[in-house]
C-alpha positions as YAML, in Angstrom:
chain: A
units: angstrom
residues:
- id: 1
  name: MET
  ca: [-48.42, 25.90, 38.81]
- id: 2
  name: ALA
  ca: [-44.83, 25.29, 39.63]
- id: 3
  name: LYS
  ca: [-43.21, 27.75, 42.17]
- id: 4
  name: SER
  ca: [-40.38, 29.90, 41.22]
- id: 5
  name: LEU
  ca: [-37.17, 28.67, 41.61]
- id: 6
  name: THR
  ca: [-34.15, 31.32, 43.08]
- id: 7
  name: PHE
  ca: [-31.23, 31.17, 40.95]
- id: 8
  name: ASP
  ca: [-29.12, 29.41, 43.12]
- id: 9
  name: GLU
  ca: [-31.84, 26.39, 43.53]
- id: 10
  name: ILE
  ca: [-31.69, 26.42, 39.64]
- id: 11
  name: VAL
  ca: [-28.00, 25.79, 39.46]
- id: 12
  name: LYS
  ca: [-28.27, 23.26, 42.63]
- id: 13
  name: LYS
  ca: [-31.40, 21.28, 40.47]
- id: 14
  name: THR
  ca: [-28.82, 21.53, 37.32]
- id: 15
  name: MET
  ca: [-25.64, 20.17, 39.67]
- id: 16
  name: GLU
  ca: [-28.04, 17.62, 40.37]
- id: 17
  name: VAL
  ca: [-28.69, 16.57, 36.73]
- id: 18
  name: VAL
  ca: [-25.12, 16.47, 36.14]
- id: 19
  name: ARG
  ca: [-23.84, 14.11, 38.47]
- id: 20
  name: LYS
  ca: [-26.34, 11.89, 37.55]
- id: 21
  name: PHE
  ca: [-25.31, 12.30, 33.74]
- id: 22
  name: GLU
  ca: [-21.82, 11.33, 35.33]
- id: 23
  name: LYS
  ca: [-23.18, 8.05, 36.61]
- id: 24
  name: VAL
  ca: [-24.88, 6.92, 33.60]
- id: 25
  name: GLU
  ca: [-21.64, 8.27, 31.32]
- id: 26
  name: GLN
  ca: [-19.51, 7.02, 34.30]
- id: 27
  name: ARG
  ca: [-16.94, 9.67, 33.37]
- id: 28
  name: LYS
  ca: [-17.15, 13.82, 34.43]
- id: 29
  name: TRP
  ca: [-16.87, 16.16, 31.33]
- id: 30
  name: GLY
  ca: [-13.71, 18.27, 31.74]
- id: 31
  name: ILE
  ca: [-13.86, 21.99, 30.29]
- id: 32
  name: GLU
  ca: [-13.00, 20.76, 26.60]
- id: 33
  name: GLY
  ca: [-16.18, 18.36, 26.60]
- id: 34
  name: ASN
  ca: [-18.32, 21.50, 28.03]
- id: 35
  name: ILE
  ca: [-16.79, 23.86, 25.42]
- id: 36
  name: ILE
  ca: [-17.98, 21.48, 22.82]
- id: 37
  name: GLU
  ca: [-21.11, 20.84, 24.10]
- id: 38
  name: LEU
  ca: [-21.41, 24.94, 24.57]
- id: 39
  name: SER
  ca: [-20.85, 25.18, 20.99]
- id: 40
  name: LYS
  ca: [-22.84, 22.25, 19.44]
- id: 41
  name: GLN
  ca: [-25.75, 24.07, 21.42]
- id: 42
  name: VAL
  ca: [-25.89, 27.65, 19.96]
- id: 43
  name: GLY
  ca: [-24.97, 25.99, 16.47]
- id: 44
  name: GLU
  ca: [-28.25, 24.51, 17.09]
- id: 45
  name: LEU
  ca: [-29.82, 27.79, 18.52]
- id: 46
  name: SER
  ca: [-28.54, 29.44, 15.39]
- id: 47
  name: SER
  ca: [-30.13, 26.73, 13.12]
- id: 48
  name: THR
  ca: [-33.34, 27.22, 14.85]
- id: 49
  name: VAL
  ca: [-33.58, 30.90, 14.87]
- id: 50
  name: MET
  ca: [-32.39, 31.15, 10.98]
- id: 51
  name: MET
  ca: [-35.30, 28.20, 10.02]
- id: 52
  name: LEU
  ca: [-37.80, 30.57, 12.35]
- id: 53
  name: GLU
  ca: [-36.85, 33.91, 10.59]
- id: 54
  name: LYS
  ca: [-36.69, 32.12, 7.24]
- id: 55
  name: TYR
  ca: [-33.45, 32.92, 6.21]
- id: 56
  name: TYR
  ca: [-32.36, 29.61, 4.53]
- id: 57
  name: LEU
  ca: [-34.12, 29.00, 0.89]
- id: 58
  name: LYS
  ca: [-37.58, 28.38, 0.26]
- id: 59
  name: GLU
  ca: [-36.43, 24.94, -1.29]
- id: 60
  name: ARG
  ca: [-35.44, 24.08, 2.50]
- id: 61
  name: TRP
  ca: [-38.66, 24.36, 3.76]
- id: 62
  name: GLN
  ca: [-40.24, 20.82, 2.25]
- id: 63
  name: ASP
  ca: [-37.82, 19.40, 4.84]
- id: 64
  name: PRO
  ca: [-39.91, 18.97, 8.44]
- id: 65
  name: LYS
  ca: [-37.22, 20.28, 10.09]
- id: 66
  name: TYR
  ca: [-37.36, 23.47, 8.36]
- id: 67
  name: LYS
  ca: [-41.58, 23.51, 8.93]
- id: 68
  name: ASN
  ca: [-40.86, 22.72, 12.97]
- id: 69
  name: ALA
  ca: [-39.09, 25.78, 13.98]
- id: 70
  name: SER
  ca: [-40.85, 27.13, 16.95]
- id: 71
  name: LYS
  ca: [-39.99, 29.91, 19.68]
- id: 72
  name: GLU
  ca: [-40.80, 26.63, 21.86]
- id: 73
  name: GLU
  ca: [-37.50, 25.09, 20.06]
- id: 74
  name: ILE
  ca: [-35.62, 28.34, 20.67]
- id: 75
  name: ALA
  ca: [-36.33, 28.22, 24.57]
- id: 76
  name: ASP
  ca: [-35.05, 24.78, 24.35]
- id: 77
  name: GLU
  ca: [-31.99, 25.34, 22.99]
- id: 78
  name: LEU
  ca: [-31.92, 28.33, 25.69]
- id: 79
  name: SER
  ca: [-32.13, 26.35, 28.28]
- id: 80
  name: ASP
  ca: [-29.28, 23.68, 27.38]
- id: 81
  name: ILE
  ca: [-27.05, 26.46, 26.98]
- id: 82
  name: LEU
  ca: [-27.79, 27.25, 30.11]
- id: 83
  name: PHE
  ca: [-27.39, 24.01, 31.29]
- id: 84
  name: VAL
  ca: [-23.43, 23.98, 29.78]
- id: 85
  name: ILE
  ca: [-22.85, 27.49, 30.96]
- id: 86
  name: ILE
  ca: [-24.03, 26.47, 34.52]
- id: 87
  name: ARG
  ca: [-21.58, 23.11, 34.15]
- id: 88
  name: ILE
  ca: [-18.64, 25.43, 33.14]
- id: 89
  name: ALA
  ca: [-19.22, 27.79, 35.97]
- id: 90
  name: ASN
  ca: [-19.63, 25.36, 38.44]
- id: 91
  name: LEU
  ca: [-16.09, 23.71, 37.07]
- id: 92
  name: TYR
  ca: [-14.29, 27.04, 37.67]
- id: 93
  name: ASP
  ca: [-15.69, 27.36, 41.28]
- id: 94
  name: ILE
  ca: [-17.98, 30.63, 39.68]
- id: 95
  name: ASP
  ca: [-20.78, 32.17, 41.52]
- id: 96
  name: LEU
  ca: [-22.70, 33.21, 38.31]
- id: 97
  name: GLU
  ca: [-25.59, 34.54, 39.85]
- id: 98
  name: LYS
  ca: [-23.41, 37.24, 41.74]
- id: 99
  name: LYS
  ca: [-21.11, 37.68, 39.01]
- id: 100
  name: HIS
  ca: [-24.32, 38.24, 36.60]
- id: 101
  name: LEU
  ca: [-25.86, 40.45, 39.06]
- id: 102
  name: LYS
  ca: [-22.17, 42.50, 39.14]
- id: 103
  name: GLU
  ca: [-22.31, 42.82, 35.08]
- id: 104
  name: LEU
  ca: [-25.48, 44.29, 35.41]
- id: 105
  name: GLU
  ca: [-24.11, 46.93, 37.96]
- id: 106
  name: LEU
  ca: [-21.30, 47.96, 35.96]
- id: 107
  name: ALA
  ca: [-23.64, 48.14, 32.77]
- id: 108
  name: LYS
  ca: [-25.99, 50.11, 34.41]
- id: 109
  name: LYS
  ca: [-23.32, 52.86, 35.61]
- id: 110
  name: SER
  ca: [-21.56, 53.02, 32.59]
- id: 111
  name: LEU
  ca: [-25.31, 53.83, 30.56]
- id: 112
  name: GLU
  ca: [-26.03, 56.40, 33.39]
- id: 113
  name: ASN
  ca: [-22.37, 57.84, 32.43]
- id: 114
  name: LYS
  ca: [-23.33, 57.96, 28.90]
- id: 115
  name: THR
  ca: [-26.71, 59.81, 29.41]
- id: 116
  name: HIS
  ca: [-25.19, 62.20, 31.62]
- id: 117
  name: SER
  ca: [-22.91, 63.28, 28.98]
- id: 118
  name: ALA
  ca: [-24.92, 63.27, 26.10]
...
């Protein structure tokens, strides 16, 4: 079984892959390319969830791509989204782990205030 990585290690590994893509593509992606890619990946996630949850008409189930929707495909799309989010955070030099932990603390305090006032 593979050892668990810290979030910082995941970010570093992601950026290593980004640098390899940049060498192959012979260019860096700016914010516009990353936002377009993020939108595309979110669309693919949405489509996969809709297929898995059977939001489409029954006639579409004859198409193999609709039959193959799975939790594994959802996991793949979520991973793709995380990849792009890490790229965007890196473009703006954002410590995503630190910011996310801060947001969790704010949410926790907000929930505590609501439960005390209820």
